[in-house]
A tleap script that builds the chain and sets N, CA, C and O, in Angstrom:
source leaprc.protein.ff14SB
mol = sequence {
  NMET ALA ASP LEU LEU GLN GLU GLN PHE CYS
  SER VAL PHE SER ASP LEU GLY SER PRO ASN
  VAL GLU ASP PRO SER ILE PRO LEU PRO LEU
  ILE GLN ASN PRO GLN GLU LEU GLU LEU PHE
  GLU LEU GLY ASP GLU GLY ILE ILE SER THR
  ILE LYS SER ILE PRO LEU SER SER SER SER
  GLY PRO ASN GLY VAL PRO ALA ILE VAL LEU
  LYS ASN CYS GLY VAL GLU LEU CYS ARG PRO
  ILE LYS MET ILE TRP GLU GLU SER PHE LYS
  CYS GLY VAL VAL PRO LYS PHE TYR LYS GLU
  THR ASN ILE THR PRO LEU TYR LYS CLYS
}
set mol.1.N position { 0.804 -0.907 -0.172 }
set mol.1.CA position { -0.100 -0.189 -0.204 }
set mol.1.C position { 1.220 1.283 0.044 }
set mol.1.O position { 1.250 2.052 -0.916 }
set mol.2.N position { 2.007 1.558 0.983 }
set mol.2.CA position { 2.957 2.346 0.806 }
set mol.2.C position { 3.544 3.167 -0.297 }
set mol.2.O position { 3.727 4.364 -0.517 }
set mol.3.N position { 3.806 1.804 -1.017 }
set mol.3.CA position { 4.467 1.732 -2.865 }
set mol.3.C position { 3.832 2.059 -3.883 }
set mol.3.O position { 4.280 2.472 -4.953 }
set mol.4.N position { 2.140 1.775 -3.389 }
set mol.4.CA position { 1.115 2.937 -4.319 }
set mol.4.C position { 0.705 4.059 -4.358 }
set mol.4.O position { 0.282 4.776 -5.265 }
set mol.5.N position { 0.986 4.285 -2.378 }
set mol.5.CA position { 0.801 6.245 -2.138 }
set mol.5.C position { 2.145 6.800 -3.166 }
set mol.5.O position { 2.168 7.661 -4.045 }
set mol.6.N position { 3.197 5.910 -2.631 }
set mol.6.CA position { 4.772 6.770 -2.938 }
set mol.6.C position { 4.843 6.447 -4.389 }
set mol.6.O position { 6.017 6.559 -4.743 }
set mol.7.N position { 4.007 6.062 -5.458 }
set mol.7.CA position { 4.019 6.066 -6.971 }
set mol.7.C position { 3.015 6.863 -7.585 }
set mol.7.O position { 2.774 7.146 -8.759 }
set mol.8.N position { 2.358 7.229 -6.223 }
set mol.8.CA position { 0.957 8.444 -6.949 }
set mol.8.C position { 1.596 9.348 -6.948 }
set mol.8.O position { 1.724 10.055 -7.948 }
set mol.9.N position { 2.459 9.691 -5.273 }
set mol.9.CA position { 2.568 11.388 -5.553 }
set mol.9.C position { 3.859 11.377 -6.144 }
set mol.9.O position { 4.359 12.499 -6.069 }
set mol.10.N position { 4.712 10.417 -6.792 }
set mol.10.CA position { 5.983 10.871 -7.113 }
set mol.10.C position { 5.508 11.208 -8.832 }
set mol.10.O position { 6.424 11.536 -9.585 }
set mol.11.N position { 3.705 11.092 -9.553 }
set mol.11.CA position { 3.779 10.982 -10.509 }
set mol.11.C position { 3.009 12.082 -10.718 }
set mol.11.O position { 2.865 12.594 -11.828 }
set mol.12.N position { 2.431 12.533 -9.566 }
set mol.12.CA position { 1.778 14.142 -9.520 }
set mol.12.C position { 3.079 15.432 -9.336 }
set mol.12.O position { 3.273 16.432 -10.027 }
set mol.13.N position { 3.832 14.913 -8.101 }
set mol.13.CA position { 4.483 15.782 -7.577 }
set mol.13.C position { 5.797 16.000 -8.662 }
set mol.13.O position { 6.312 15.206 -9.449 }
set mol.14.N position { 6.161 17.689 -8.296 }
set mol.14.CA position { 6.976 18.062 -9.406 }
set mol.14.C position { 8.453 17.752 -8.274 }
set mol.14.O position { 8.221 17.966 -7.084 }
set mol.15.N position { 9.381 17.443 -8.507 }
set mol.15.CA position { 10.572 17.555 -8.102 }
set mol.15.C position { 11.291 19.271 -8.185 }
set mol.15.O position { 11.750 19.917 -9.127 }
set mol.16.N position { 11.083 19.624 -6.483 }
set mol.16.CA position { 11.581 21.142 -6.851 }
set mol.16.C position { 12.993 21.081 -6.947 }
set mol.16.O position { 13.417 22.128 -6.457 }
set mol.17.N position { 14.099 20.244 -7.406 }
set mol.17.CA position { 15.241 20.799 -7.272 }
set mol.17.C position { 15.508 20.612 -9.436 }
set mol.17.O position { 16.582 20.638 -10.036 }
set mol.18.N position { 14.352 20.476 -9.922 }
set mol.18.CA position { 14.264 20.311 -11.050 }
set mol.18.C position { 14.702 22.293 -12.054 }
set mol.18.O position { 14.192 23.375 -11.764 }
set mol.19.N position { 15.668 22.029 -13.066 }
set mol.19.CA position { 15.516 23.173 -13.324 }
set mol.19.C position { 14.669 24.013 -14.009 }
set mol.19.O position { 14.798 25.210 -14.266 }
set mol.20.N position { 13.411 22.911 -14.386 }
set mol.20.CA position { 11.903 23.315 -15.270 }
set mol.20.C position { 10.902 23.899 -14.480 }
set mol.20.O position { 9.918 24.439 -14.986 }
set mol.21.N position { 11.100 23.821 -13.212 }
set mol.21.CA position { 10.333 24.150 -11.890 }
set mol.21.C position { 11.058 25.681 -11.655 }
set mol.21.O position { 12.145 26.113 -11.269 }
set mol.22.N position { 9.568 26.297 -12.207 }
set mol.22.CA position { 9.067 27.488 -11.928 }
set mol.22.C position { 9.079 28.624 -10.860 }
set mol.22.O position { 9.973 29.199 -11.481 }
set mol.23.N position { 8.916 29.268 -10.032 }
set mol.23.CA position { 8.061 30.081 -9.217 }
set mol.23.C position { 6.866 30.111 -9.773 }
set mol.23.O position { 6.828 29.776 -10.957 }
set mol.24.N position { 5.563 30.513 -9.097 }
set mol.24.CA position { 4.310 30.459 -9.759 }
set mol.24.C position { 4.165 32.047 -9.750 }
set mol.24.O position { 4.732 32.516 -8.763 }
set mol.25.N position { 3.900 32.476 -10.113 }
set mol.25.CA position { 3.949 34.188 -10.295 }
set mol.25.C position { 2.622 34.541 -10.065 }
set mol.25.O position { 1.726 34.271 -10.864 }
set mol.26.N position { 2.431 35.192 -8.904 }
set mol.26.CA position { 0.837 35.430 -8.484 }
set mol.26.C position { 0.392 36.934 -7.994 }
set mol.26.O position { 0.692 37.521 -6.955 }
set mol.27.N position { -0.620 37.458 -9.356 }
set mol.27.CA position { -0.935 39.453 -9.055 }
set mol.27.C position { -1.040 39.631 -7.842 }
set mol.27.O position { -1.663 38.753 -7.245 }
set mol.28.N position { -0.500 40.782 -7.030 }
set mol.28.CA position { -1.122 41.287 -5.814 }
set mol.28.C position { -2.840 41.810 -6.231 }
set mol.28.O position { -3.165 42.431 -7.243 }
set mol.29.N position { -3.682 41.378 -5.202 }
set mol.29.CA position { -4.737 42.578 -5.099 }
set mol.29.C position { -4.901 43.611 -5.654 }
set mol.29.O position { -4.243 44.651 -5.674 }
set mol.30.N position { -6.116 43.204 -6.270 }
set mol.30.CA position { -6.810 45.151 -6.436 }
set mol.30.C position { -7.369 45.691 -5.873 }
set mol.30.O position { -8.477 45.856 -6.381 }
set mol.31.N position { -7.188 46.363 -4.535 }
set mol.31.CA position { -7.610 46.826 -3.676 }
set mol.31.C position { -8.538 48.311 -3.868 }
set mol.31.O position { -8.180 49.488 -3.835 }
set mol.32.N position { -10.270 47.486 -4.142 }
set mol.32.CA position { -11.064 48.858 -4.487 }
set mol.32.C position { -11.117 50.534 -3.944 }
set mol.32.O position { -10.992 51.674 -4.392 }
set mol.33.N position { -11.449 49.661 -2.404 }
set mol.33.CA position { -11.988 50.651 -1.763 }
set mol.33.C position { -10.501 50.803 -0.049 }
set mol.33.O position { -10.688 50.218 1.018 }
set mol.34.N position { -9.687 51.386 -0.241 }
set mol.34.CA position { -8.837 50.738 1.098 }
set mol.34.C position { -9.413 51.356 2.346 }
set mol.34.O position { -9.564 52.573 2.453 }
set mol.35.N position { -9.764 50.401 3.383 }
set mol.35.CA position { -10.316 51.310 4.577 }
set mol.35.C position { -8.960 52.558 5.153 }
set mol.35.O position { -7.806 52.253 4.851 }
set mol.36.N position { -9.076 53.243 5.562 }
set mol.36.CA position { -8.195 54.219 5.915 }
set mol.36.C position { -7.994 53.786 7.311 }
set mol.36.O position { -9.042 53.242 7.661 }
set mol.37.N position { -7.189 53.777 8.206 }
set mol.37.CA position { -7.204 53.856 9.799 }
set mol.37.C position { -7.789 54.709 10.468 }
set mol.37.O position { -8.490 54.487 11.455 }
set mol.38.N position { -7.470 56.079 9.830 }
set mol.38.CA position { -8.295 56.632 10.900 }
set mol.38.C position { -10.370 56.843 11.456 }
set mol.38.O position { -11.101 57.158 12.395 }
set mol.39.N position { -10.371 56.311 9.810 }
set mol.39.CA position { -12.359 55.821 10.089 }
set mol.39.C position { -12.533 54.335 10.789 }
set mol.39.O position { -13.704 53.957 10.790 }
set mol.40.N position { -11.782 53.611 11.262 }
set mol.40.CA position { -11.707 52.613 11.732 }
set mol.40.C position { -11.939 52.646 13.370 }
set mol.40.O position { -11.009 52.898 14.137 }
set mol.41.N position { -13.135 52.393 13.769 }
set mol.41.CA position { -12.537 52.341 15.583 }
set mol.41.C position { -14.269 51.818 15.864 }
set mol.41.O position { -15.409 52.157 15.546 }
set mol.42.N position { -13.286 50.387 16.977 }
set mol.42.CA position { -14.350 49.939 17.599 }
set mol.42.C position { -15.225 50.108 18.673 }
set mol.42.O position { -14.954 50.764 19.679 }
set mol.43.N position { -16.069 49.636 18.506 }
set mol.43.CA position { -17.299 50.215 19.283 }
set mol.43.C position { -17.562 49.081 20.559 }
set mol.43.O position { -17.551 47.876 20.308 }
set mol.44.N position { -17.765 49.528 21.756 }
set mol.44.CA position { -17.911 48.590 22.717 }
set mol.44.C position { -19.199 47.812 22.270 }
set mol.44.O position { -19.163 46.622 22.584 }
set mol.45.N position { -20.504 48.283 21.503 }
set mol.45.CA position { -21.674 47.682 20.929 }
set mol.45.C position { -21.274 46.172 20.042 }
set mol.45.O position { -21.565 44.981 20.145 }
set mol.46.N position { -20.423 47.045 19.125 }
set mol.46.CA position { -20.032 45.843 18.342 }
set mol.46.C position { -19.556 44.467 18.851 }
set mol.46.O position { -19.754 43.345 18.385 }
set mol.47.N position { -18.749 44.947 20.137 }
set mol.47.CA position { -17.987 44.084 20.886 }
set mol.47.C position { -18.915 43.150 21.326 }
set mol.47.O position { -18.920 41.962 21.004 }
set mol.48.N position { -19.722 43.721 22.089 }
set mol.48.CA position { -20.495 43.122 23.112 }
set mol.48.C position { -21.651 42.134 21.927 }
set mol.48.O position { -21.456 40.919 21.970 }
set mol.49.N position { -22.721 42.594 20.988 }
set mol.49.CA position { -22.898 42.627 20.385 }
set mol.49.C position { -22.090 40.567 19.930 }
set mol.49.O position { -22.283 39.430 20.361 }
set mol.50.N position { -21.327 41.142 19.000 }
set mol.50.CA position { -20.664 40.055 19.012 }
set mol.50.C position { -20.035 38.830 19.768 }
set mol.50.O position { -19.782 37.711 19.322 }
set mol.51.N position { -19.848 39.344 21.044 }
set mol.51.CA position { -19.655 38.102 22.178 }
set mol.51.C position { -21.071 37.682 22.441 }
set mol.51.O position { -21.323 36.487 22.599 }
set mol.52.N position { -22.128 38.711 22.505 }
set mol.52.CA position { -23.335 37.573 22.577 }
set mol.52.C position { -23.711 36.877 21.633 }
set mol.52.O position { -24.243 35.889 22.139 }
set mol.53.N position { -23.771 36.764 19.844 }
set mol.53.CA position { -24.066 35.957 18.772 }
set mol.53.C position { -23.023 34.641 18.870 }
set mol.53.O position { -22.995 33.617 18.188 }
set mol.54.N position { -22.033 35.148 20.178 }
set mol.54.CA position { -21.315 33.186 19.988 }
set mol.54.C position { -22.382 32.197 20.336 }
set mol.54.O position { -22.913 32.678 21.338 }
set mol.55.N position { -22.744 31.516 20.158 }
set mol.55.CA position { -23.348 29.962 20.326 }
set mol.55.C position { -22.820 29.548 21.236 }
set mol.55.O position { -21.598 29.422 21.319 }
set mol.56.N position { -23.961 29.132 22.459 }
set mol.56.CA position { -23.164 27.926 23.377 }
set mol.56.C position { -22.805 27.309 23.656 }
set mol.56.O position { -22.153 27.024 24.660 }
set mol.57.N position { -23.312 26.596 22.326 }
set mol.57.CA position { -22.315 24.929 21.908 }
set mol.57.C position { -20.996 25.232 21.362 }
set mol.57.O position { -20.320 24.257 21.034 }
set mol.58.N position { -20.504 26.390 21.203 }
set mol.58.CA position { -19.347 26.708 20.150 }
set mol.58.C position { -18.106 25.816 21.296 }
set mol.58.O position { -18.498 25.286 22.336 }
set mol.59.N position { -16.879 25.798 20.937 }
set mol.59.CA position { -15.965 25.038 21.734 }
set mol.59.C position { -15.293 26.033 21.962 }
set mol.59.O position { -15.538 27.120 21.438 }
set mol.60.N position { -13.926 25.744 23.133 }
set mol.60.CA position { -13.353 26.911 23.812 }
set mol.60.C position { -11.893 26.899 22.515 }
set mol.60.O position { -11.380 26.068 21.765 }
set mol.61.N position { -11.719 28.196 22.822 }
set mol.61.CA position { -10.447 28.209 21.931 }
set mol.61.C position { -8.997 28.142 22.423 }
set mol.61.O position { -8.819 27.892 23.615 }
set mol.62.N position { -8.219 28.289 21.827 }
set mol.62.CA position { -6.588 28.019 22.414 }
set mol.62.C position { -6.655 28.516 23.410 }
set mol.62.O position { -5.631 28.250 24.040 }
set mol.63.N position { -7.513 29.317 24.132 }
set mol.63.CA position { -6.812 29.607 25.132 }
set mol.63.C position { -7.943 28.858 26.936 }
set mol.63.O position { -7.676 28.915 28.136 }
set mol.64.N position { -8.923 28.371 26.297 }
set mol.64.CA position { -9.653 27.402 27.041 }
set mol.64.C position { -10.746 27.799 27.777 }
set mol.64.O position { -11.164 27.294 28.819 }
set mol.65.N position { -11.234 28.859 27.086 }
set mol.65.CA position { -12.228 29.895 27.940 }
set mol.65.C position { -13.564 29.515 27.150 }
set mol.65.O position { -13.697 29.489 25.927 }
set mol.66.N position { -14.581 29.209 28.178 }
set mol.66.CA position { -15.727 28.156 27.297 }
set mol.66.C position { -16.468 29.084 26.515 }
set mol.66.O position { -15.885 30.165 26.591 }
set mol.67.N position { -17.786 29.193 25.583 }
set mol.67.CA position { -19.097 30.326 25.239 }
set mol.67.C position { -19.358 30.844 26.223 }
set mol.67.O position { -19.033 32.022 26.376 }
set mol.68.N position { -20.020 30.154 27.206 }
set mol.68.CA position { -20.683 30.651 28.709 }
set mol.68.C position { -19.949 31.335 28.963 }
set mol.68.O position { -20.479 32.441 28.853 }
set mol.69.N position { -18.560 31.487 29.393 }
set mol.69.CA position { -17.811 32.550 29.841 }
set mol.69.C position { -17.637 33.931 29.493 }
set mol.69.O position { -17.549 34.872 30.282 }
set mol.70.N position { -17.597 33.966 28.254 }
set mol.70.CA position { -17.578 34.983 27.025 }
set mol.70.C position { -19.202 35.482 27.351 }
set mol.70.O position { -19.780 36.388 27.953 }
set mol.71.N position { -19.418 34.678 26.814 }
set mol.71.CA position { -21.475 35.539 26.865 }
set mol.71.C position { -21.594 36.093 28.446 }
set mol.71.O position { -21.586 37.324 28.424 }
set mol.72.N position { -21.695 35.600 29.715 }
set mol.72.CA position { -21.435 35.790 30.854 }
set mol.72.C position { -20.744 37.352 30.985 }
set mol.72.O position { -21.289 38.420 31.262 }
set mol.73.N position { -19.573 37.093 30.725 }
set mol.73.CA position { -18.392 38.210 30.572 }
set mol.73.C position { -18.162 38.838 29.777 }
set mol.73.O position { -16.963 38.951 29.518 }
set mol.74.N position { -19.088 39.554 28.990 }
set mol.74.CA position { -18.943 40.018 27.771 }
set mol.74.C position { -18.891 41.599 28.148 }
set mol.74.O position { -18.015 42.306 27.652 }
set mol.75.N position { -19.699 42.040 28.895 }
set mol.75.CA position { -19.503 43.575 28.963 }
set mol.75.C position { -17.951 44.017 29.831 }
set mol.75.O position { -17.334 45.080 29.771 }
set mol.76.N position { -17.573 42.519 30.776 }
set mol.76.CA position { -16.493 42.666 31.505 }
set mol.76.C position { -15.338 43.021 30.497 }
set mol.76.O position { -14.438 43.860 30.511 }
set mol.77.N position { -15.710 42.092 29.664 }
set mol.77.CA position { -14.660 41.555 28.960 }
set mol.77.C position { -14.731 42.731 27.605 }
set mol.77.O position { -13.699 43.087 27.036 }
set mol.78.N position { -15.144 42.886 27.486 }
set mol.78.CA position { -15.012 44.378 26.318 }
set mol.78.C position { -14.201 44.938 25.935 }
set mol.78.O position { -13.689 44.729 24.835 }
set mol.79.N position { -13.587 46.484 27.360 }
set mol.79.CA position { -12.902 47.368 27.647 }
set mol.79.C position { -11.444 46.497 27.333 }
set mol.79.O position { -10.645 47.218 26.734 }
set mol.80.N position { -10.871 44.986 27.625 }
set mol.80.CA position { -9.818 44.470 27.399 }
set mol.80.C position { -9.715 44.147 26.016 }
set mol.80.O position { -8.722 44.407 25.338 }
set mol.81.N position { -10.698 43.605 25.615 }
set mol.81.CA position { -10.466 42.851 24.307 }
set mol.81.C position { -10.320 44.093 23.022 }
set mol.81.O position { -9.662 43.964 21.990 }
set mol.82.N position { -11.226 45.426 23.479 }
set mol.82.CA position { -11.040 46.142 22.616 }
set mol.82.C position { -9.588 47.291 23.169 }
set mol.82.O position { -9.354 48.394 22.674 }
set mol.83.N position { -8.954 46.755 24.069 }
set mol.83.CA position { -7.874 47.609 23.842 }
set mol.83.C position { -6.569 46.844 23.324 }
set mol.83.O position { -5.612 47.477 22.878 }
set mol.84.N position { -6.577 45.916 23.380 }
set mol.84.CA position { -5.915 43.954 22.482 }
set mol.84.C position { -6.017 44.956 20.722 }
set mol.84.O position { -4.988 45.401 20.214 }
set mol.85.N position { -7.021 45.084 20.243 }
set mol.85.CA position { -7.538 45.179 19.585 }
set mol.85.C position { -6.942 46.781 18.329 }
set mol.85.O position { -6.533 46.778 17.168 }
set mol.86.N position { -7.192 47.927 19.344 }
set mol.86.CA position { -6.814 49.007 19.323 }
set mol.86.C position { -4.912 49.106 19.119 }
set mol.86.O position { -4.266 49.593 18.191 }
set mol.87.N position { -4.442 48.436 20.389 }
set mol.87.CA position { -2.757 47.975 19.802 }
set mol.87.C position { -2.835 47.405 18.692 }
set mol.87.O position { -2.404 47.878 17.641 }
set mol.88.N position { -3.408 46.306 18.826 }
set mol.88.CA position { -3.152 45.632 17.308 }
set mol.88.C position { -2.564 46.315 15.809 }
set mol.88.O position { -1.538 46.206 15.138 }
set mol.89.N position { -4.094 47.218 15.704 }
set mol.89.CA position { -4.022 48.177 14.626 }
set mol.89.C position { -2.882 48.905 15.004 }
set mol.89.O position { -1.736 48.576 14.699 }
set mol.90.N position { -3.145 49.753 15.571 }
set mol.90.CA position { -1.621 50.725 15.525 }
set mol.90.C position { -0.593 50.234 15.200 }
set mol.90.O position { 0.073 50.778 14.319 }
set mol.91.N position { -0.148 49.023 15.835 }
set mol.91.CA position { 1.350 48.485 15.577 }
set mol.91.C position { 0.908 48.193 14.140 }
set mol.91.O position { 1.657 48.712 13.312 }
set mol.92.N position { 0.263 47.754 13.820 }
set mol.92.CA position { 0.287 46.733 12.455 }
set mol.92.C position { 0.239 45.699 12.714 }
set mol.92.O position { 0.726 45.031 11.802 }
set mol.93.N position { -0.291 44.783 13.958 }
set mol.93.CA position { 0.348 43.483 14.150 }
set mol.93.C position { -0.677 42.737 14.851 }
set mol.93.O position { -1.235 43.314 15.784 }
set mol.94.N position { -1.098 41.290 14.497 }
set mol.94.CA position { -2.338 40.444 15.090 }
set mol.94.C position { -1.743 39.448 16.102 }
set mol.94.O position { -1.091 38.524 15.617 }
set mol.95.N position { -1.866 39.501 17.347 }
set mol.95.CA position { -1.296 38.714 18.130 }
set mol.95.C position { -1.288 37.453 17.767 }
set mol.95.O position { -2.258 37.037 17.133 }
set mol.96.N position { -0.367 36.705 18.037 }
set mol.96.CA position { -0.472 35.251 17.261 }
set mol.96.C position { -1.310 33.960 18.130 }
set mol.96.O position { -1.337 32.805 17.704 }
set mol.97.N position { -1.772 34.266 19.025 }
set mol.97.CA position { -2.956 33.665 19.672 }
set mol.97.C position { -4.662 33.539 18.599 }
set mol.97.O position { -5.539 32.678 18.534 }
set mol.98.N position { -4.432 35.016 17.853 }
set mol.98.CA position { -5.511 35.351 17.440 }
set mol.98.C position { -6.016 34.460 16.029 }
set mol.98.O position { -7.113 34.348 15.481 }
set mol.99.N position { -4.241 33.723 15.644 }
set mol.99.CA position { -4.182 33.852 14.333 }
set mol.99.C position { -4.154 31.579 14.610 }
set mol.99.O position { -4.229 30.839 13.629 }
set mol.100.N position { -4.058 31.124 15.813 }
set mol.100.CA position { -3.884 30.102 15.881 }
set mol.100.C position { -5.795 29.480 16.296 }
set mol.100.O position { -6.525 30.354 16.763 }
set mol.101.N position { -6.478 27.917 16.071 }
set mol.101.CA position { -7.453 27.229 16.353 }
set mol.101.C position { -7.039 26.159 16.978 }
set mol.101.O position { -5.821 26.105 17.143 }
set mol.102.N position { -7.851 25.027 17.500 }
set mol.102.CA position { -8.353 23.977 17.530 }
set mol.102.C position { -9.047 23.516 16.702 }
set mol.102.O position { -10.089 24.165 16.607 }
set mol.103.N position { -8.961 22.270 15.690 }
set mol.103.CA position { -9.691 21.698 15.244 }
set mol.103.C position { -9.453 19.819 15.338 }
set mol.103.O position { -8.437 19.124 15.334 }
set mol.104.N position { -10.972 19.482 15.421 }
set mol.104.CA position { -10.995 18.406 16.667 }
set mol.104.C position { -12.086 17.598 15.466 }
set mol.104.O position { -13.121 18.143 15.083 }
set mol.105.N position { -11.778 16.666 15.137 }
set mol.105.CA position { -12.580 15.494 13.879 }
set mol.105.C position { -13.489 15.116 14.669 }
set mol.105.O position { -13.203 14.511 15.702 }
set mol.106.N position { -14.959 15.456 14.267 }
set mol.106.CA position { -15.893 14.583 15.068 }
set mol.106.C position { -16.030 13.492 13.952 }
set mol.106.O position { -16.003 13.799 12.760 }
set mol.107.N position { -16.199 12.037 14.446 }
set mol.107.CA position { -16.372 11.192 13.562 }
set mol.107.C position { -17.763 10.621 13.618 }
set mol.107.O position { -18.469 10.712 14.623 }
set mol.108.N position { -18.175 9.956 12.367 }
set mol.108.CA position { -19.725 10.020 12.729 }
set mol.108.C position { -19.961 8.085 12.899 }
set mol.108.O position { -19.012 7.354 13.186 }
set mol.109.N position { -20.990 7.705 12.722 }
set mol.109.CA position { -21.130 6.317 14.077 }
set mol.109.C position { -21.303 5.659 12.830 }
set mol.109.O position { -21.495 4.444 12.794 }
savepdb mol mol.pdb
quit
């Protein structure tokens, strides 16, 4: 079985060391209406409504905080979340923990 898989992959994928392989040229996307940072503002109402829209059945993120805690403490968490995002936009850096997620497969019976 392993030999069949190896044979299939060898027939499909290119040898990166081959002189005939070229890097793909991907054009930069054209941004029609760029957002100006001065116009972007996070509002408490928007953060709170987003937190309230999280389903209770949602699983915890990488930080392990359950959805029910987020929903019940949405008002109290609004200011810290706002501070993190405002600093992120000001610096132009998204914190690493916002880019991580846990994916768990659910097997059917």
